[in-house]
C-alpha positions as CSV (number, residue, x, y, z in Angstrom):
1,M,-20.7,17.6,-23.5
2,P,-20.5,14.2,-25.1
3,H,-20.1,13.7,-28.8
4,A,-20.2,10.8,-31.2
5,G,-17.4,8.4,-31.8
6,A,-14.2,8.8,-29.9
7,W,-15.4,11.9,-28.1
8,F,-18.3,9.9,-26.6
9,A,-15.9,7.4,-25.0
10,L,-13.5,10.1,-23.8
11,R,-16.2,12.3,-22.3
12,I,-18.2,9.5,-20.7
13,S,-15.0,8.1,-19.1
14,L,-14.2,11.5,-17.8
15,C,-17.7,12.1,-16.4
16,T,-17.9,8.7,-14.8
17,A,-14.5,9.3,-13.1
18,L,-15.7,12.7,-11.9
19,L,-18.9,11.3,-10.5
20,L,-17.2,8.5,-8.7
21,C,-14.4,10.6,-7.2
22,N,-16.3,13.8,-6.3
23,T,-17.1,12.8,-2.8
24,A,-13.6,11.8,-2.0
25,A,-11.9,14.6,-3.8
26,S,-11.8,17.4,-1.2
27,S,-9.9,19.7,-3.5
28,T,-13.0,20.2,-5.8
29,I,-16.4,21.7,-5.2
30,R,-19.2,20.7,-7.6
31,V,-21.6,23.5,-8.5
32,A,-24.9,22.7,-10.3
33,T,-27.9,24.6,-11.6
34,F,-31.3,23.2,-12.3
35,N,-34.6,24.7,-13.4
36,I,-37.0,22.5,-11.5
37,L,-40.2,23.5,-13.3
38,D,-42.7,25.4,-11.1
39,F,-42.0,23.5,-7.9
40,P,-43.8,22.3,-5.8
41,Q,-46.8,23.1,-8.0
42,S,-47.0,21.3,-11.4
43,L,-47.1,17.8,-9.9
44,G,-44.0,18.5,-7.9
45,V,-44.6,15.8,-5.3
46,Q,-44.9,13.2,-8.1
47,R,-41.5,14.3,-9.5
48,L,-39.6,14.0,-6.2
49,D,-38.3,10.5,-7.0
50,D,-36.9,11.7,-10.3
51,F,-35.2,14.7,-8.7
52,R,-33.7,12.4,-6.1
53,T,-32.4,10.0,-8.8
54,T,-31.0,12.7,-10.9
55,L,-29.2,14.7,-8.2
56,S,-27.8,11.6,-6.5
57,F,-26.2,10.8,-9.8
58,I,-24.7,14.4,-10.2
59,D,-23.7,14.5,-6.5
60,P,-23.3,18.3,-6.2
61,D,-21.9,20.2,-3.3
62,I,-23.8,23.4,-4.2
63,L,-27.1,23.5,-6.1
64,V,-29.0,26.6,-7.3
65,V,-32.5,26.1,-8.7
66,Q,-34.9,28.2,-10.6
67,E,-38.7,28.2,-10.6
68,M,-39.0,27.5,-6.8
69,Q,-42.4,28.8,-5.5
70,S,-42.3,28.9,-1.7
71,Q,-40.5,28.2,1.5
72,S,-42.6,25.1,1.9
73,G,-41.2,24.0,-1.5
74,V,-37.6,24.6,-0.3
75,D,-38.3,22.6,2.8
76,L,-39.9,19.8,0.8
77,F,-37.0,19.7,-1.7
78,L,-34.4,19.7,1.0
79,D,-36.1,16.9,3.0
80,S,-37.2,14.7,0.1
81,V,-34.3,15.2,-2.4
82,M,-31.1,16.9,-1.2
83,S,-31.0,15.2,2.2
84,H,-30.9,11.9,0.4
85,V,-28.0,13.1,-1.8
86,H,-26.0,13.9,1.4
87,A,-27.1,14.3,5.0
88,S,-25.2,17.6,5.4
89,F,-27.3,19.5,2.9
90,T,-29.2,22.5,4.1
91,S,-30.8,25.5,2.4
92,A,-30.7,29.3,2.4
93,P,-33.8,31.1,3.5
94,F,-36.4,31.5,0.7
95,H,-36.8,34.9,-0.8
96,D,-40.3,35.5,-2.2
97,G,-40.0,37.9,-5.1
98,P,-42.2,38.4,-8.1
99,D,-43.1,35.3,-10.2
100,T,-41.1,32.2,-9.4
101,D,-37.8,32.4,-7.5
102,N,-34.4,31.0,-6.9
103,A,-33.2,28.7,-4.1
104,L,-29.8,27.6,-2.8
105,F,-28.9,24.2,-1.3
106,Y,-25.4,23.5,0.0
107,R,-23.4,21.0,2.0
108,Q,-22.7,22.7,5.3
109,D,-19.8,20.4,6.0
110,R,-18.0,22.0,3.0
111,I,-19.7,25.4,2.5
112,E,-20.4,28.3,4.8
113,Y,-23.3,30.5,3.9
114,V,-22.6,34.2,4.6
115,G,-25.7,35.8,3.3
116,A,-27.7,36.8,0.2
117,Q,-28.6,39.9,-1.8
118,Y,-31.5,40.1,-4.2
119,L,-31.4,42.2,-7.3
120,T,-34.7,43.6,-8.4
121,T,-35.5,43.6,-12.1
122,T,-38.6,44.2,-14.2
123,N,-39.3,40.5,-14.3
124,R,-37.8,38.2,-11.7
125,D,-35.3,38.8,-8.9
126,I,-31.7,37.7,-9.3
127,A,-30.2,36.0,-6.2
128,S,-26.6,36.7,-5.2
129,Y,-25.3,34.3,-2.6
130,H,-22.1,35.0,-0.6
131,L,-20.3,31.7,0.2
132,L,-17.1,30.6,1.8
133,L,-15.5,27.4,0.6
134,D,-12.8,25.1,1.8
135,S,-13.0,26.0,5.5
136,G,-13.4,29.6,4.8
137,R,-10.2,30.0,2.7
138,N,-12.0,30.8,-0.5
139,E,-14.8,33.3,-1.1
140,L,-17.3,32.8,-3.9
141,F,-20.3,34.8,-5.0
142,L,-22.8,32.5,-6.7
143,L,-25.7,34.2,-8.5
144,S,-28.8,32.4,-9.7
145,A,-30.8,34.0,-12.5
146,H,-33.9,33.3,-14.5
147,L,-34.2,35.8,-17.3
148,K,-37.4,36.7,-19.3
149,A,-38.5,33.9,-21.6
150,S,-39.6,33.8,-25.2
151,Q,-38.4,35.3,-28.5
152,G,-39.2,38.7,-29.9
153,S,-37.8,42.2,-29.5
154,V,-39.9,43.0,-26.4
155,N,-38.6,40.0,-24.5
156,E,-35.0,40.6,-25.7
157,T,-35.3,44.2,-24.4
158,I,-36.4,42.9,-21.0
159,R,-33.6,40.4,-20.9
160,L,-31.2,43.2,-21.7
161,Q,-32.5,45.2,-18.8
162,E,-32.1,42.2,-16.5
163,A,-28.6,41.6,-17.8
164,T,-27.7,45.3,-17.3
165,T,-28.8,45.1,-13.6
166,L,-26.7,42.0,-13.2
167,R,-23.6,43.5,-14.9
168,N,-23.9,46.7,-12.8
169,H,-24.0,44.6,-9.6
170,L,-21.1,42.5,-10.6
171,N,-19.1,45.6,-11.5
172,T,-19.2,46.6,-7.9
173,F,-17.1,43.6,-6.9
174,S,-13.4,44.1,-6.5
175,A,-11.1,43.3,-9.3
176,G,-10.2,39.6,-9.2
177,A,-13.3,38.5,-7.2
178,D,-14.5,35.0,-7.8
179,F,-18.1,34.8,-9.0
180,I,-20.4,32.4,-10.9
181,V,-23.7,33.2,-12.5
182,A,-25.8,30.2,-13.2
183,G,-29.4,29.6,-14.2
184,D,-31.9,29.7,-17.0
185,F,-31.0,32.7,-19.2
186,N,-33.5,32.1,-22.0
187,I,-31.0,33.4,-24.5
188,Y,-31.2,32.2,-28.1
189,Y,-27.8,33.3,-29.6
190,S,-24.5,34.7,-28.5
191,D,-25.0,38.1,-30.2
192,E,-28.3,38.7,-28.3
193,P,-27.9,42.0,-26.5
194,A,-28.3,40.5,-23.0
195,F,-25.5,38.0,-23.6
196,R,-23.2,40.7,-24.9
197,M,-24.0,42.9,-21.9
198,M,-22.8,40.1,-19.6
199,T,-19.8,39.0,-21.6
200,D,-18.5,42.0,-23.6
201,S,-15.5,44.1,-22.6
202,L,-16.9,47.4,-21.3
203,A,-15.4,50.4,-19.4
204,N,-15.7,48.5,-16.1
205,N,-14.7,44.8,-16.5
206,N,-14.7,43.8,-12.8
207,G,-18.1,42.2,-13.5
208,R,-17.4,40.7,-17.0
209,L,-18.6,37.2,-17.4
210,F,-17.1,34.4,-19.5
211,D,-18.6,31.3,-21.0
212,P,-16.2,28.4,-20.0
213,L,-17.1,26.7,-23.3
214,G,-16.7,29.8,-25.5
215,V,-19.6,28.8,-27.6
216,T,-20.7,31.5,-30.1
217,G,-23.4,31.5,-32.8
218,N,-27.2,31.0,-33.0
219,W,-27.9,27.8,-31.0
220,H,-31.7,28.0,-31.2
221,E,-33.2,25.2,-33.2
222,N,-29.8,24.5,-34.7
223,G,-28.6,20.9,-34.9
224,N,-25.0,22.0,-35.1
225,Y,-25.3,23.1,-31.4
226,A,-27.1,19.9,-30.3
227,D,-24.3,19.2,-27.7
228,V,-25.1,22.4,-25.7
229,H,-28.9,22.3,-25.7
230,T,-30.6,22.1,-22.3
231,Q,-34.3,22.4,-23.1
232,S,-36.7,20.7,-23.6
233,T,-36.2,17.2,-22.3
234,R,-39.5,16.1,-23.8
235,V,-41.1,16.1,-27.2
236,E,-44.5,15.5,-25.8
237,Q,-46.6,17.8,-23.6
238,L,-46.7,16.2,-20.1
239,P,-49.3,16.9,-17.4
240,D,-46.8,19.0,-15.4
241,G,-47.1,21.7,-18.1
242,G,-43.4,21.9,-19.0
243,A,-42.3,22.9,-22.5
244,S,-42.3,20.3,-25.3
245,G,-40.5,20.0,-28.6
246,G,-37.4,18.1,-27.6
247,L,-33.8,19.4,-27.1
248,D,-33.3,22.5,-29.2
249,D,-32.3,25.5,-27.0
250,R,-29.3,26.4,-24.9
251,F,-31.1,28.2,-22.1
252,D,-29.3,26.9,-19.0
253,M,-25.6,27.9,-18.5
254,I,-22.9,28.5,-16.0
255,L,-20.9,31.7,-16.6
256,C,-18.0,32.8,-14.5
257,S,-15.5,35.6,-13.7
258,Q,-12.1,35.7,-15.5
259,S,-10.4,35.0,-12.1
260,L,-11.9,31.5,-12.1
261,L,-10.3,30.8,-15.5
262,D,-6.8,31.9,-14.7
263,S,-4.2,29.7,-13.0
264,V,-4.1,31.3,-9.5
265,G,-6.4,30.5,-6.6
266,M,-9.7,28.8,-7.3
267,I,-10.0,27.4,-10.8
268,L,-13.2,26.5,-12.7
269,L,-12.3,23.2,-14.5
270,W,-13.9,24.0,-17.8
271,E,-13.4,20.4,-19.0
272,T,-15.8,19.2,-16.3
273,Y,-18.6,21.4,-17.6
274,T,-21.4,19.0,-18.1
275,I,-25.0,19.2,-19.3
276,C,-26.3,16.1,-17.6
277,G,-28.0,13.8,-20.2
278,N,-26.9,15.6,-23.3
279,D,-25.1,13.3,-25.6
280,G,-25.2,15.5,-28.7
281,A,-27.5,13.0,-30.5
282,H,-31.0,14.1,-29.3
283,F,-31.7,17.2,-31.3
284,N,-35.4,17.8,-31.3
285,L,-35.8,14.5,-29.4
286,S,-36.7,13.6,-25.8
287,V,-33.7,13.0,-23.7
288,N,-34.7,9.3,-23.1
289,Y,-35.5,8.5,-26.7
290,G,-33.7,5.3,-27.8
291,S,-30.3,5.1,-26.2
292,N,-28.5,7.9,-24.5
293,S,-24.7,7.7,-24.6
294,A,-24.2,10.3,-21.8
295,V,-26.1,8.7,-18.9
296,P,-27.7,5.3,-18.0
297,A,-31.2,4.7,-19.2
298,Y,-32.7,5.2,-15.7
299,I,-31.1,8.6,-15.4
300,A,-32.4,9.6,-18.9
301,D,-35.9,8.6,-17.7
302,A,-35.6,10.6,-14.5
303,L,-34.4,13.6,-16.4
304,Y,-37.4,13.3,-18.8
305,M,-39.9,13.2,-15.9
306,A,-38.2,15.6,-13.4
307,S,-38.2,18.8,-15.5
308,D,-38.3,20.2,-19.0
309,H,-34.7,21.5,-18.5
310,L,-31.4,19.5,-18.1
311,P,-29.2,20.3,-15.1
312,V,-25.7,21.7,-15.7
313,F,-22.8,21.3,-13.4
314,V,-19.1,22.1,-13.2
315,D,-16.2,21.5,-10.7
316,I,-14.1,24.1,-9.1
317,N,-10.6,23.4,-7.8
318,V,-10.3,25.1,-4.5
319,D,-6.6,24.3,-4.0
320,T,-4.5,27.5,-4.3
321,I,-1.9,27.2,-7.1
322,A,1.2,29.3,-6.3
323,A,2.9,29.2,-9.7
324,V,1.3,31.2,-12.4
325,Q,1.0,29.2,-15.6
326,E,0.6,30.6,-19.0
327,P,-3.0,30.6,-20.2
328,V,-3.6,28.2,-23.0
329,V,-5.8,28.0,-26.1
330,K,-8.5,25.4,-25.9
331,V,-10.5,23.6,-28.6
332,Y,-14.0,22.4,-27.9
333,P,-15.2,19.8,-28.8
334,N,-12.0,17.8,-29.5
335,P,-12.4,15.6,-31.4
336,M,-14.9,17.6,-33.5
337,R,-17.5,16.4,-36.0
338,T,-18.8,19.4,-37.9
339,W,-17.4,22.4,-36.0
340,A,-15.1,23.3,-33.1
341,Q,-14.9,26.4,-31.0
342,V,-11.4,27.7,-30.4
343,A,-11.3,29.5,-27.0
344,F,-8.6,32.1,-26.5
345,P,-7.0,33.0,-23.1
346,Q,-8.4,36.2,-21.8
347,Y,-6.3,39.2,-22.4
348,D,-7.7,42.7,-21.6
349,D,-5.3,44.2,-24.1
350,F,-6.3,41.8,-26.9
351,I,-6.0,43.1,-30.5
352,S,-6.3,40.2,-32.8
353,A,-5.5,36.5,-33.4
354,R,-4.4,34.6,-36.4
355,L,-5.4,30.9,-36.7
356,T,-3.5,28.5,-39.0
357,V,-4.5,24.8,-39.4
358,T,-2.1,22.3,-41.0
359,N,-2.5,18.6,-41.7
360,I,-0.1,15.8,-40.7
361,L,1.9,16.5,-43.9
362,G,2.5,20.1,-42.8
363,Q,0.2,21.5,-45.5
364,R,-1.6,24.7,-44.6
365,I,-5.3,24.0,-45.1
366,Y,-7.0,26.9,-43.2
367,E,-6.0,30.4,-42.1
368,E,-8.1,33.1,-40.6
369,E,-7.7,36.3,-38.6
370,T,-10.2,37.5,-36.0
371,T,-10.6,40.4,-33.6
372,D,-13.0,38.5,-31.3
373,P,-11.2,38.3,-28.0
374,L,-13.2,35.2,-26.9
375,G,-12.3,32.9,-29.8
376,H,-13.2,31.7,-33.2
377,R,-15.4,28.9,-34.6
378,I,-13.8,26.5,-37.2
379,E,-16.2,24.7,-39.6
380,R,-15.2,21.3,-40.8
381,E,-16.6,21.9,-44.4
382,N,-14.8,19.3,-46.6
383,L,-11.9,18.4,-44.3
384,P,-11.4,14.6,-44.1
385,L,-11.2,12.6,-40.9
386,G,-7.9,12.8,-39.1
387,V,-5.5,14.7,-36.9
388,Y,-4.7,18.4,-37.4
389,F,-2.5,21.0,-35.9
390,L,-3.7,24.5,-34.9
391,R,-1.4,27.4,-34.4
392,V,-2.8,30.5,-32.7
393,Q,-0.8,33.8,-32.8
394,I,-2.4,36.3,-30.5
395,K,-1.4,40.0,-30.7
396,T,-2.1,42.2,-27.7
397,R,-1.2,45.8,-27.0
398,F,1.9,44.9,-25.1
399,N,2.9,41.3,-26.1
400,N,2.5,38.6,-28.7
401,Y,1.7,35.0,-27.9
402,D,2.2,31.9,-30.0
403,Q,0.5,28.7,-29.1
404,R,-0.1,25.3,-30.8
405,I,-2.6,22.6,-30.1
406,S,-3.7,19.4,-32.0
407,F,-7.2,18.3,-32.6
408,A,-9.0,15.5,-34.5
409,I,-12.0,15.2,-36.8
410,V,-14.2,12.1,-36.3
411,K,-17.5,10.9,-37.7
């Protein structure tokens, strides 16, 4: 997501290039998720222009949505929105479960729809779509979920039950299967039991999910996580009944299998992970308040009106890479302002990692050891602006790995 200073320019340039080249770049598939707010009820017809504007800007190849109400809603959204994005868009048959539902839209010139399975939970069904990409050469399972909303122990328990159903289903996949789970998770912090059920290492890790951004902590109502918030796009209460209060929650996410983060076969390009309209500078504000450094003003206005959630998208490289490359440590955001998340390569036999930060004079200014296999959060504290060097020494049961990466601190 975009950040202030140099990171703004870097990220916006990257996103602009991705948006311009996506149609021509046959080696990538863009996957997007969008909670479309009780559609087509809640003034859905009045919001069609804003959906059309937003999704034409994102230009996805595959879109999953949450809070779809009916087959007539799917037909309306396909005809009035997605067909304007690209003429080849079609949709999967609507599944009418309890409460609101999921829907799938895909470009049939690039994607083959094999079928769907629906996982019953105590709240809403989870959709599991079976797709073939790149002329059938690559198989992808794309799941769309909308977990129980609101805080409190009762709601956390329901989310855990839903996440357990999801994890049990994913664990039935063969080792190395490629899958993505996207949607509105309504999760408030990374240690919430539902999130840990999906992402922790368990006895069966075939279905383990990973956050491509590796963000940990309590992101609810926390300005330090402003660049990952997805809801709400409005401070005010609008007639469509969507949530108000401004951007202060990270509900909408794209999680994936470990296989999509390695260097063989399809690869999820984590650096393309984008929360459309989030510039990191609208904490507790409407997405279109003042200027928005992430998107043009007309897109910010469309996002404000379309839904109380921001859409999230990521690109997948479908070109098979024959050579196995060593997984690398990543720092996000880089440059950083107040904090950065260090994401480790995924090793099933991980034991610990030692992080050492030095300045340009070679002076050691930070050292920490962690047993968290996903990564570690570095706080800026009193460090001055500038360039720093991070060394990560990872110890596993069978091997040791030593990697170095530079990062910068900006205003």
